[in-house]
C-alpha positions in Angstrom: 114.3 82.0 76.8 111.2 82.3 74.5 107.6 82.7 75.6 104.8 80.8 73.9 103.9 84.0 72.0 107.5 84.6 70.8 108.3 81.1 69.6 106.0 81.2 66.5 107.6 84.5 65.4 111.2 83.0 65.5 110.0 79.8 63.8 108.3 81.8 61.0 111.4 84.0 60.5 113.6 80.9 60.2 111.3 79.2 57.6 110.8 82.5 55.7 114.6 83.1 55.4 115.3 79.5 54.5 112.7 79.5 51.7 113.2 83.0 50.2 116.8 83.9 51.2 115.8 87.2 52.9 113.9 88.3 56.0 110.2 88.9 56.3 108.8 92.3 56.9 106.7 93.2 60.0 103.6 93.0 57.7 104.6 89.5 56.5 104.9 88.3 60.1 101.6 89.9 61.1 99.7 88.6 58.2 101.0 85.0 58.8 100.2 85.1 62.6 97.1 87.2 62.2 98.4 89.9 64.6 98.5 93.6 64.3 101.7 95.2 63.0 102.1 97.1 66.3 101.9 93.9 68.3 104.6 92.3 66.0 106.8 95.3 66.5 106.6 95.0 70.2 107.5 91.3 70.1 110.4 92.0 67.7 111.8 94.7 69.9 111.6 92.3 72.9 113.4 89.6 70.9 116.1 92.0 70.0 116.6 93.0 73.6 116.9 89.2 74.5 119.4 88.7 71.7 117.4 86.4 69.5 117.1 89.0 66.7 119.3 91.7 65.3 118.5 94.6 63.0 120.8 95.8 60.3 120.5 99.6 60.0 119.6 101.4 56.7 118.5 98.2 55.0 114.9 97.1 54.1 113.8 93.8 55.6 116.5 94.2 58.2 115.2 91.7 60.7 117.8 88.9 61.1 118.3 86.0 63.4 121.2 86.3 65.8 123.2 83.1 65.0 125.3 83.6 68.1 122.3 83.6 70.3 122.3 80.9 73.0 121.3 81.0 76.6 124.2 83.4 77.3 121.8 86.3 77.6 119.9 84.6 80.4 120.8 83.5 83.9 118.9 81.3 86.3 118.1 82.6 89.7 116.1 81.0 92.5 112.3 81.7 92.7 111.6 81.4 96.4 107.8 81.5 96.4 105.2 84.2 96.8 105.3 87.7 98.4 102.2 89.5 99.5 101.6 93.0 98.0 98.7 93.3 100.4 98.2 92.0 103.9 101.2 89.9 105.0 101.0 86.2 104.2 103.0 83.3 105.5 106.4 83.1 103.9 106.9 80.1 101.6 110.0 78.9 99.9 109.3 76.8 96.9 112.7 75.9 95.6 112.4 76.7 91.9 114.4 78.7 89.4 113.6 81.1 86.6 115.6 82.5 83.7 116.1 86.2 83.7 117.9 88.5 81.2 121.4 89.3 82.5 120.9 93.0 82.1 118.3 93.0 84.9 120.8 91.7 87.5 123.4 93.7 89.5 127.1 93.0 89.0 127.5 91.9 92.6 125.4 90.5 95.4 122.9 87.6 95.8 119.7 87.9 93.9 116.4 86.0 94.1 112.9 86.3 92.7 109.4 86.2 94.2 106.0 86.2 92.6 103.6 89.0 93.7 100.1 88.3 95.0 97.9 91.3 95.8 97.5 94.9 94.7 98.8 97.1 97.5 101.8 98.3 95.3 99.9 98.9 92.1 100.6 102.7 92.1 104.3 101.7 91.8 103.5 99.6 88.8 103.7 96.3 90.7 100.7 94.1 89.9 99.3 90.8 91.0 101.2 88.1 89.1 104.4 90.1 88.4 107.8 88.6 89.3 110.1 90.8 91.3 113.9 90.6 91.6 115.3 91.1 95.1 118.8 91.9 96.1 119.4 90.1 99.4 120.4 92.4 102.1 119.4 93.2 105.7 119.5 97.0 105.6 117.6 99.6 103.7 117.3 103.3 103.3 114.1 105.4 103.5 112.2 105.0 100.2 113.5 101.6 99.3 111.0 99.0 98.4 111.7 96.0 100.7 110.8 92.5 101.4 110.1 92.5 105.1 109.5 89.5 107.3 107.2 90.1 110.3 107.1 88.0 113.4 109.5 85.5 111.7 107.0 84.1 109.2 104.8 86.8 107.5 106.4 88.3 104.4 105.2 91.5 102.7 106.4 93.9 100.0 106.2 97.6 101.0 108.2 100.9 100.9 110.5 101.2 103.9 110.5 104.3 106.2 112.5 104.4 109.5 110.8 106.9 111.8 111.2 107.8 115.5 110.6 104.7 117.6 109.1 102.7 114.7 109.3 101.5 111.1 106.5 102.3 108.6 105.9 99.9 105.8 104.0 102.0 103.3 101.7 100.5 100.6 101.2 102.2 97.2 97.4 101.8 97.1 95.0 104.2 98.9 92.8 101.2 99.9 95.5 99.9 102.2 96.8 101.2 105.5 100.6 101.3 106.4 102.0 98.6 108.6 103.6 100.1 111.7 106.3 98.1 113.4 107.0 99.5 116.9 110.4 99.2 118.6 110.8 95.8 120.1 108.6 94.1 117.5 110.2 91.5 115.3 111.1 92.8 111.8 113.7 91.3 109.4 114.6 92.8 106.1 115.3 90.1 103.5 116.2 92.3 100.6 115.4 95.4 98.5 113.6 95.5 95.2 115.8 95.7 92.0 113.3 95.3 89.2 109.8 94.1 88.2 109.7 91.5 85.6 106.4 91.4 83.7 105.0 88.0 82.7 105.9 88.4 79.0 109.6 88.8 79.9 110.0 85.3 81.3 109.2 81.9 80.0 105.6 81.0 80.8 103.9 77.6 81.0 101.3 76.8 78.3 98.0 78.5 79.0 95.2 76.5 80.5 92.7 78.1 78.2 92.8 80.0 74.9 90.8 83.2 75.1 90.1 85.4 72.1 88.0 88.6 71.6 85.3 86.6 69.9 84.9 84.1 72.7 83.6 84.2 76.2 84.3 82.0 79.2 81.5 79.7 78.2 82.7 79.0 74.7 83.4 75.3 74.0 86.7 76.5 72.6 87.9 77.7 76.0 88.4 74.6 78.0 90.6 73.5 81.0 93.6 71.5 79.9 94.4 70.3 83.4 91.0 70.3 85.2 88.5 68.4 83.1 84.8 68.9 84.0 83.4 66.2 86.3 80.1 66.9 84.7 79.0 69.2 81.9 75.7 70.2 80.4 74.3 73.4 78.8 74.9 76.2 81.3 75.9 73.8 84.1 79.5 72.6 84.8 80.9 70.9 87.8 84.6 70.4 88.7 86.1 68.0 91.1 89.1 69.4 92.9 90.5 72.0 95.2 88.8 75.3 94.5 92.1 77.3 94.4 93.4 75.1 91.6 90.3 75.4 89.6 89.8 79.2 90.2 93.4 79.8 89.0 92.5 78.5 85.6 89.6 80.8 85.0 90.1 84.1 83.2 90.2 87.3 85.3 87.1 89.6 85.3 84.8 86.8 83.9 82.3 85.9 86.6 79.2 87.9 87.6 78.4 86.4 91.0 80.0 84.1 93.5 78.1 82.4 96.3 80.2 80.6 98.9 79.4 78.6 102.0 82.9 77.9 103.2 83.8 75.1 105.7 84.5 76.0 109.3 86.1 74.4 112.4 88.9 73.2 110.1 91.0 70.5 111.6 94.2 68.5 111.2 92.4 65.4 110.0 90.8 67.2 107.0 87.3 67.2 108.5 84.9 70.0 109.4 81.9 70.3 111.6 78.7 71.0 109.6 75.5 71.0 111.6 77.3 68.8 114.2 78.4 66.3 111.6 82.0 65.5 110.5 82.4 66.0 106.7 85.5 66.5 104.7 86.3 70.0 103.6 87.3 71.7 100.4 90.9 72.5 101.4 92.8 69.7 99.8 96.3 68.8 100.8 96.9 72.2 102.5 94.4 71.4 105.3 96.7 71.8 108.3 94.7 74.0 110.6 96.5 75.5 113.5 93.6 77.6 114.8 92.3 81.1 114.1 95.3 82.4 112.1 95.5 79.4 109.8 91.8 79.4 109.2 91.9 83.1 108.4 94.6 82.5 105.9 92.5 79.9 104.3 89.5 82.3 103.9 91.9 85.0 102.7 93.2 82.8 99.9 89.9 81.6 98.4 88.4 85.1 98.7 91.5 86.5 96.9 91.1 83.9 94.2 87.4 84.8 93.8 88.2 88.5 93.6 90.5 87.9 90.6 87.8 86.2 88.5 84.9 88.5 89.5 84.0 91.3 87.2 84.6 94.8 88.6 81.0 95.2 89.6 80.5 91.6 90.4 78.8 90.4 93.6 80.1 88.0 96.2 77.9 86.4 98.8 79.4 84.5 101.8 77.3 82.4 104.1 78.4 81.4 107.6 77.9 81.4 111.4 80.1 82.7 114.1 82.6 80.0 113.4 83.8 81.7 110.2 81.8 84.7 109.2 83.9 87.2 111.1 87.1 85.9 109.6 85.5 86.1 106.1 84.4 89.7 106.8 87.8 90.8 107.8 89.4 89.1 104.9 86.9 90.7 102.5 87.9 94.2 103.8 91.6 93.4 103.7 91.3 92.4 100.1 89.5 95.5 99.0 86.0 94.2 98.6 83.2 96.7 99.3 80.6 95.2 101.8 77.1 96.2 100.8 74.9 94.4 103.4 74.8 91.6 105.9 71.7 89.6 105.9 70.3 87.4 108.7 68.7 84.3 107.3 66.2 83.3 110.0 65.2 79.6 110.1 61.7 79.6 111.6 61.6 75.9 112.5 65.1 75.7 114.0 65.0 72.7 116.4 65.8 73.5 120.0 68.6 71.5 121.6 67.4 70.9 125.2 70.9 69.7 126.3 72.7 72.8 125.3 73.6 75.6 127.8 73.4 78.3 125.2 70.9 79.7 122.8 69.6 77.5 119.9 71.1 78.6 116.6 68.3 79.6 114.3 70.0 81.9 111.8 73.0 82.3 109.6 74.7 85.4 108.4 75.1 86.3 104.7 77.6 89.0 103.7 76.9 90.7 100.4 79.9 92.5 98.8 81.0 93.8 95.5 84.5 93.4 94.1 85.4 97.1 93.7 84.1 100.0 95.8 83.7 102.4 92.9 82.2 100.0 90.4 78.5 100.0 89.8 76.8 96.8 91.0 73.5 95.3 90.0 70.6 95.4 92.5 67.1 94.4 91.3 65.3 96.9 93.6 61.8 96.6 92.1 61.9 92.8 92.1 63.1 92.7 95.7 60.3 95.2 96.7 57.4 93.9 94.7 58.3 90.2 94.0 56.3 87.3 95.2 58.1 85.9 98.3 55.5 83.5 99.9 57.9 81.9 102.4 59.1 85.2 103.9 56.4 86.2 106.4 58.7 89.1 107.6 58.5 90.8 104.2 55.6 93.2 104.1 53.7 94.0 100.8 54.9 97.1 99.0 57.7 97.7 101.3 61.4 97.3 100.5 62.9 94.0 101.6 64.7 94.1 105.0 67.9 92.5 106.0 66.2 89.6 107.9 64.8 86.8 105.7 62.5 84.2 107.1 63.0 81.1 104.9 62.5 77.5 106.0 65.4 75.0 105.6 65.4 72.7 102.6 62.1 71.0 101.7 61.8 67.2 101.6 61.8 67.3 97.8 65.1 69.1 97.8 66.7 66.2 99.8 65.3 63.5 97.5 68.8 62.4 96.3 70.7 63.1 99.5 71.6 66.1 101.5 74.7 68.1 102.2 75.0 68.8 106.0 74.8 72.6 105.3 72.5 72.4 102.3 70.7 75.7 101.7 67.0 76.0 100.6 66.5 76.7 96.9 64.3 79.7 97.8 67.3 81.4 99.6 69.6 81.0 96.6 66.8 82.0 94.2 66.5 85.3 96.0 70.2 86.0 96.1 70.6 85.2 92.4 67.6 87.4 91.4 68.8 90.2 93.6 72.2 90.5 92.1 72.3 89.1 88.6 70.6 89.5 85.2 70.1 87.1 82.3 73.3 85.5 80.8 75.2 86.0 84.1 77.9 83.5 85.1 77.5 82.3 88.6 80.2 80.3 90.6 80.2 78.4 93.8 83.7 77.3 95.0 82.3 75.0 97.7 79.3 73.8 95.8 78.3 70.7 97.9 75.0 69.5 96.5 74.9 72.6 94.2 71.8 74.4 95.4 73.3 77.5 93.9 73.3 75.8 90.5 69.9 74.3 90.9 68.4 77.7 91.7 70.2 79.2 88.7 68.8 76.5 86.5 65.2 77.0 87.8 65.4 80.8 87.2 66.9 80.2 83.8 69.1 82.2 81.4 72.1 81.9 83.8 75.3 79.8 83.6 76.7 77.9 86.6 80.2 76.6 87.6 80.5 74.5 90.8 83.6 73.2 92.5 83.9 70.6 95.2 86.4 68.0 96.5 83.8 65.4 97.3 82.5 63.2 94.5 79.6 62.1 96.8 78.1 65.6 96.8 78.9 66.2 93.1 76.9 63.1 92.3 74.0 64.4 94.3 74.3 67.7 92.3 74.1 65.8 89.0 71.0 63.9 90.1 69.3 67.2 91.3 70.2 68.9 88.0 68.8 66.1 85.8 65.6 66.1 87.8 65.1 69.8 87.4 65.8 69.4 83.6 63.0 66.8 83.5 60.5 68.4 85.8 61.2 72.1 86.6 60.3 73.1 90.2 57.8 75.9 90.4 
């Protein structure tokens, strides 16, 4: 089965032979497709291994089509969903099939495939997005790489070691700790690893964007084919939809900063409590909260999607209260983010609730993290120390900014077109953006709401913003706010 990159090569060879009566050279193919000779050579070798091409030895222009080639070199096997090469995730069985070269399968036994998510096995050459072939069996020897099912519903890929009184499931990434399964705990082996199939070895769907070395994420030539923008202007784009679907269509390592204020108190009816009000949340069809564990999985999934699109030194800010911030912090560490700070945003005019039997909430927590621990991150130290921060009476002149920020909630002018229940003040997002980005940065908010992140970005200038939300109501407010800022910039 041909991939999108291999099909043009076969088609060109067919046309060339039909027109001239002999085969093209590697140079001919490379010149026609505008690819390097080394790249064409790799594709030709892959096509030979798949049986689409054959090479006649000791003869120039020896690339020939294999006329006997059909699908006999490929076999369909079930693709049973996703396996975590990281922290365990809930086992899913999506009944699909994929075509795999016969030479990758054993002569006997039942085989199935899984897609890998996570990076805990990267030192064994198993990367996020790879497809792995698994031989179904319930026993393993020490050193085998196994698919293990924990507690009946959490699947993970690790190296198996049976030790005294326990089983150790060992990752191949120093950033992850082994999983220890004590005697008496539930552990089921579903199979052992046979092979890793890289993406170029199986048929891939058409790409959702067309990157090239000369273009960046913001080029008009790189567009979504499935998710069309809900609104688009220079440096400001909004998407209507589930954030995981949209994030999956962005190139890896392409975003400089993510700010997220995720929903909390997720419930079966698709609503969340925001400041005591019921509003729909950005979870889409998979909003089936069963409590803490399910909500943690939700935060793990969107943070994992954000980590893929962040640049190595890129920053991620998460805002929340006790409802969600601890789950997000744990998920950040599990995914390999490096936490830099936690900030307390103090709201000086928080209204007391006289009927409550607990303390009035007057702050939110902001976690600031970078994608990779060893990557250099941006921090505008001088600006944070010497900048003009009139709303923050805690900040003392000529002293470095502390981790408590006193900033009033949104002003009346910021609510002119409507207000999201957890809308943040522009001043808060302005500080965050200035602290951790520089001009030409790309900033993304996966739960954009009324897009205060984008409005602050537009006011600062020389930044580009992508916002995602499931609610058209709030996207419409975002558009009105953006157009007002374009007409009359806020000082």
